[in-house]
N, C-alpha and C positions, 0 to 999 in steps of 0.2 A: 614336423616343423619345430624348431628350437626357438624359444623366445628369450630375449634379454630380460634382466630383472626389471628394467624400466618398462618394457612392453607388458610384462606380467602385471606390474602395479597399475598401469594405465587401464587395464581391463578389469581390475579388481575394484570393488566398491569399499567404502570406508568401513562398513559393518563387517565385511568379510575379512578385512585386514585386522580389525579389532579381535575378531574370533581367532584368527591365526596367532595373534600375539598372546591371547589368553591360553591357547593350546600349547604354545611354546613355553610359557611360564610354568605350566604344569609338568614339563619335561624334567625328569629327575637328573639327567646327566649334564645340565647346564652349570656353568660356573656361577659363583655368587655375583660377579660383576655383570654378567649377561642378564641374570635374573633381575638385578637392580635396575639396569638400563631398561629392560622390557617393562617392568612395573611402572617406571616413570613415564615411559612412552605410552603405555596403556592409560594412565591417568590423564596425560595430555590429550590423547585421542577422545577420551570420554568427556573431558571438559569442552573440547572443540565441538563434539556432537551436541552437547547440551546447549551451546551457544548458537549452533547452526543446525537445527534438527532436520531441515529440508535438504541438506547437502548429501551428495553421494560420492563426490570425488575425494580422493585421498589428498589431504593437504600436505604441502611441502613443509620442511623444517621451519622455514621462515614464517609461513602462515601460522603454524602452531605457536611459535614464539610470539608473534605479533598479536595473536588472539589473546594470549595471556599477559602480554606487556605492551599494550597499545601506545603507551607514553614513551617507549624506547625510541631513541633517535633514528634508528634504522627502520622504524615502523611508521614514523610520521609521514603524512601525505601533504604535499604543498600544492597549492594552485598556482599556475603560471599565467 
């Protein structure tokens, strides 16, 4: 059975993703840009895990951003 990237991520846990990112950072054939992106992503994941130690799901890009910038307009929650 072939899984899509989304299906693979939905089965993966956040700690597995973090380990995969670390493994990829250690890959010598990566471009500087890819390594820089992965290092920033790793730091964001680590911060997210430190704020939500009980979580196992992989946060979306918006969740990561809002965790770091809760005051941003796109992260504010309004009661109706």
